[in-house]
C-alpha positions as CSV (number, residue, x, y, z in Angstrom):
1,X,100.1,26.5,-32.9
2,X,97.3,24.8,-35.3
3,X,96.6,21.2,-35.2
4,X,94.2,19.7,-37.3
5,X,92.4,16.4,-35.1
6,X,92.5,17.7,-31.7
7,X,91.5,21.1,-29.7
8,X,93.8,22.4,-27.3
9,X,93.0,25.5,-24.7
10,X,95.2,26.6,-21.9
11,X,94.1,29.0,-20.0
12,X,94.2,30.0,-16.6
13,X,96.9,26.8,-15.2
14,X,94.5,24.3,-16.6
15,X,94.4,22.8,-20.4
16,X,92.5,20.8,-22.4
17,X,92.7,18.5,-25.1
18,X,89.6,17.6,-26.6
19,X,90.0,15.0,-29.5
20,X,88.7,16.2,-32.8
21,X,88.1,13.9,-35.4
22,X,84.0,13.1,-34.3
23,X,83.5,12.0,-37.3
24,X,85.8,8.8,-36.8
25,X,84.6,8.6,-32.9
26,X,88.0,9.9,-32.6
27,X,90.1,7.0,-33.9
28,X,93.6,7.3,-33.3
29,X,95.6,7.8,-36.9
30,X,98.8,9.0,-37.6
31,X,98.0,12.5,-37.8
32,X,96.1,12.6,-34.2
33,X,99.1,10.8,-32.7
34,X,101.3,13.6,-33.5
35,X,99.1,16.4,-32.9
36,X,98.2,14.7,-29.1
37,X,102.5,14.6,-28.9
38,X,102.9,18.0,-30.1
39,X,99.9,19.5,-27.7
40,X,101.1,17.4,-24.7
41,X,104.8,18.9,-25.0
42,X,103.4,22.8,-25.3
43,X,102.0,21.9,-21.7
44,X,105.1,20.5,-20.7
45,X,106.8,23.3,-21.9
46,X,104.0,26.1,-21.0
47,X,105.4,26.2,-16.7
48,X,102.2,28.2,-15.8
49,X,99.8,25.1,-17.3
50,X,99.5,22.5,-13.8
51,X,97.0,20.4,-14.6
52,X,95.8,18.3,-18.5
53,X,92.3,17.7,-18.8
54,X,92.0,15.2,-22.0
55,X,88.2,14.7,-23.5
56,X,86.8,13.4,-27.0
57,X,84.6,15.9,-29.5
58,X,80.9,14.1,-30.5
59,X,79.4,11.4,-29.4
60,X,82.3,9.3,-28.4
61,X,85.5,9.8,-26.4
62,X,87.7,7.0,-28.7
63,X,87.2,4.3,-30.3
64,X,90.5,3.2,-31.3
65,X,93.0,3.2,-34.0
66,X,91.6,3.8,-36.9
67,X,91.2,0.7,-39.3
68,X,89.9,2.8,-42.1
69,X,93.3,4.8,-42.4
70,X,95.4,2.6,-42.6
71,X,96.1,2.2,-46.2
72,X,96.4,6.2,-46.0
73,X,99.0,6.0,-43.2
74,X,101.2,3.9,-43.9
75,X,100.5,2.5,-48.6
76,X,101.0,-0.7,-49.5
77,X,103.9,-0.1,-51.8
78,X,106.5,0.7,-48.6
79,X,107.9,-2.5,-48.8
80,X,106.7,-3.8,-45.1
81,X,104.1,-6.6,-44.6
82,X,101.1,-5.7,-42.3
83,X,102.8,-7.2,-39.3
84,X,106.0,-5.3,-39.8
85,X,104.2,-2.2,-40.8
86,X,102.3,-2.7,-37.2
87,X,105.3,-2.7,-35.6
88,X,106.7,0.1,-37.4
89,X,103.6,2.8,-36.2
90,X,103.7,1.2,-32.7
91,X,106.8,1.7,-32.0
92,X,107.1,5.6,-33.4
93,X,103.4,6.7,-32.7
94,X,100.8,4.8,-30.8
95,X,103.5,4.1,-27.7
96,X,105.4,7.3,-27.4
97,X,101.9,8.4,-27.5
98,X,100.5,7.0,-24.4
99,X,104.0,7.2,-22.6
100,X,103.9,10.7,-23.4
101,X,100.5,11.1,-21.9
102,X,101.4,8.9,-18.7
103,X,104.7,10.9,-18.4
104,X,103.2,14.1,-18.7
105,X,104.9,17.1,-15.9
106,X,101.1,18.1,-15.0
107,X,98.6,15.0,-13.7
108,X,96.5,14.5,-16.3
109,X,92.3,13.7,-15.7
110,X,90.3,12.4,-19.0
111,X,86.8,12.8,-19.3
112,X,85.6,9.6,-21.3
113,X,82.4,10.6,-23.0
114,X,80.8,7.4,-25.1
115,X,82.8,4.3,-26.1
116,X,85.9,4.2,-25.3
117,X,87.0,1.3,-26.9
118,X,90.5,-1.2,-27.6
119,X,93.0,1.3,-27.9
120,X,91.0,4.0,-27.0
121,X,91.0,3.0,-24.0
122,X,94.1,2.2,-23.2
123,X,94.3,5.4,-24.2
124,X,91.8,7.0,-21.4
125,X,94.0,4.7,-18.6
126,X,97.2,6.2,-19.5
127,X,95.9,9.4,-17.1
128,X,95.7,9.9,-13.5
129,X,92.2,10.5,-12.9
130,X,89.4,9.0,-15.1
131,X,86.5,9.8,-14.7
132,X,83.0,8.6,-17.0
133,X,79.9,10.1,-18.2
134,X,77.5,7.1,-17.5
135,X,76.6,6.3,-21.0
136,X,80.2,5.5,-21.5
137,X,81.4,2.3,-21.9
138,X,84.7,0.7,-21.9
139,X,85.2,-2.6,-24.5
140,X,88.3,-4.4,-25.1
141,X,87.4,-5.3,-29.2
142,X,91.5,-6.5,-29.7
143,X,91.0,-10.7,-29.6
144,X,87.0,-11.0,-30.0
145,X,86.8,-8.5,-33.2
146,X,90.5,-8.6,-34.2
147,X,92.0,-11.9,-33.3
148,X,95.4,-9.7,-31.5
149,X,96.0,-9.3,-28.2
150,X,95.3,-5.8,-26.5
151,X,97.6,-2.9,-26.7
152,X,99.0,0.9,-25.9
153,X,99.0,-0.2,-22.2
154,X,95.9,-2.4,-21.7
155,X,97.5,-5.0,-21.1
156,X,99.5,-3.2,-18.1
157,X,96.8,-1.6,-16.6
158,X,93.8,-3.7,-16.6
159,X,95.7,-6.8,-14.5
160,X,96.8,-3.7,-12.4
161,X,93.6,-1.6,-11.7
162,X,91.0,-4.3,-11.5
163,X,92.8,-8.1,-11.3
164,X,93.5,-10.8,-13.4
165,X,89.6,-12.7,-13.5
166,X,88.6,-9.5,-14.9
167,X,91.5,-8.3,-17.1
168,X,91.4,-12.2,-18.6
169,X,87.4,-11.8,-18.8
170,X,87.7,-8.2,-20.4
171,X,90.2,-9.1,-23.1
172,X,88.9,-12.3,-24.2
173,X,85.5,-11.4,-24.1
174,X,85.1,-8.3,-25.5
175,X,81.9,-7.3,-23.4
176,X,80.9,-3.7,-22.9
177,X,81.7,-2.4,-19.1
178,X,79.1,0.6,-18.7
179,X,81.2,3.5,-16.6
180,X,78.9,2.5,-13.3
181,X,80.4,-1.4,-13.2
182,X,84.2,0.5,-14.4
183,X,83.7,2.6,-11.1
184,X,82.7,-0.6,-9.2
185,X,85.4,-2.3,-10.4
186,X,88.4,0.7,-10.1
187,X,88.7,0.5,-13.2
188,X,88.0,4.9,-13.0
189,X,87.7,6.8,-10.3
190,X,84.4,7.9,-10.7
191,X,81.3,8.0,-12.8
192,X,78.6,11.4,-13.4
193,X,75.6,12.1,-15.1
194,X,76.4,12.8,-18.4
195,X,75.3,16.8,-18.7
196,X,78.4,16.9,-16.1
197,X,81.0,14.8,-17.4
198,X,82.7,18.1,-17.9
199,X,81.9,20.1,-14.9
200,X,82.9,17.3,-13.1
201,X,86.6,16.9,-14.6
202,X,87.3,21.0,-14.4
203,X,86.1,20.4,-10.9
204,X,89.2,17.9,-10.0
205,X,91.7,19.2,-12.8
206,X,91.1,22.9,-10.6
207,X,91.4,21.0,-7.2
208,X,94.4,19.7,-8.3
209,X,95.7,23.3,-9.8
210,X,95.9,24.7,-6.8
211,X,98.6,21.2,-5.1
212,X,101.4,20.8,-5.4
213,X,102.4,20.1,-9.4
214,X,105.8,18.9,-8.4
215,X,104.9,16.2,-6.0
216,X,101.9,14.8,-8.6
217,X,104.5,12.8,-10.3
218,X,106.4,11.4,-6.9
219,X,102.8,10.0,-6.4
220,X,103.1,8.7,-9.6
221,X,106.1,7.0,-10.1
222,X,105.8,6.1,-6.2
223,X,102.6,4.4,-7.1
224,X,104.2,2.6,-10.5
225,X,107.4,1.4,-8.5
226,X,104.9,-0.4,-5.8
227,X,103.8,-2.3,-8.7
228,X,106.3,-4.9,-8.8
229,X,107.8,-3.9,-5.4
230,X,107.6,-6.1,-1.8
231,X,106.1,-3.9,0.6
232,X,110.0,-4.0,2.1
233,X,111.0,-2.6,-0.8
234,X,108.9,-0.2,-1.2
235,X,108.9,1.1,2.4
236,X,113.3,2.0,0.8
237,X,111.3,3.8,-2.3
238,X,109.3,6.0,0.5
239,X,112.2,6.5,2.4
240,X,114.4,7.6,-0.2
241,X,111.9,10.0,-1.8
242,X,110.4,11.8,1.3
243,X,113.7,13.3,2.6
244,X,113.5,15.1,-1.0
245,X,109.8,16.5,-0.6
246,X,110.4,17.5,3.7
247,X,113.0,19.6,2.2
248,X,110.9,21.6,0.0
249,X,109.0,24.6,0.3
250,X,106.0,23.3,-0.3
251,X,106.5,20.9,3.0
252,X,107.2,23.8,5.5
253,X,104.0,25.8,4.4
254,X,101.8,22.6,4.5
255,X,103.0,22.3,8.4
256,X,102.5,25.9,8.8
257,X,98.6,26.4,7.3
258,X,98.0,22.8,9.8
259,X,99.5,24.6,12.8
260,X,97.7,28.1,11.4
261,X,94.1,25.8,11.0
262,X,94.4,26.9,6.9
263,X,94.3,25.9,3.8
264,X,98.0,25.8,1.8
265,X,99.0,28.0,-0.9
266,X,101.9,25.8,-2.3
267,X,104.8,26.6,-4.8
268,X,104.4,24.9,-7.9
């Protein structure tokens, strides 16, 4: 499949998706949304793929929505107000893209180089494991720069990851959060030297590739369920899901490997 704004490589169980609009700091327009969604669909449909790595070309990961291309994506003569047009773009493009990444069949590792601003930050946080180059910055530009609320899932991710106080400060003030601070706050998994970012992301991807692929989505769902559950409700959820997993060949293989003191070889 030919893409205009992303690069997709699928090899040896690992899919790498690179946002490829470096001249615009990989800003998100409708073309990029279309390509990202199509690329994720390719990964979902190829059962030989066991993990997806997302990165950005050039000096930044993603600067958020491409405000310079709004008129090109949505001409003024479409009869919509700016607000109506924004809502339609979110309904048909931005939000489904975030959901597609979040719901991906395989675990998603995000490698953030340079800036992840506004919606670009929300896009990054839609992955399962986020690593960032030491020079990377996370910025919520919505409120101080544009007078709008954070979107692309930022209002959901931030309080869950860093707590209400930090989420409010990040959203209202728009301070640049360095990668090291993002790691300390629990916003991301790990901060690494700039020249090690893809090496680290691919090392994580390799570990995930060799694990039980179907279980990763179960973990994602369990963590999401816990966000709004009481302890009793979460214990019930675990009781309901665990029997399905202990009945699988992977659990039997894990027990056998434990007894034999070897690394398990899971089916995908």
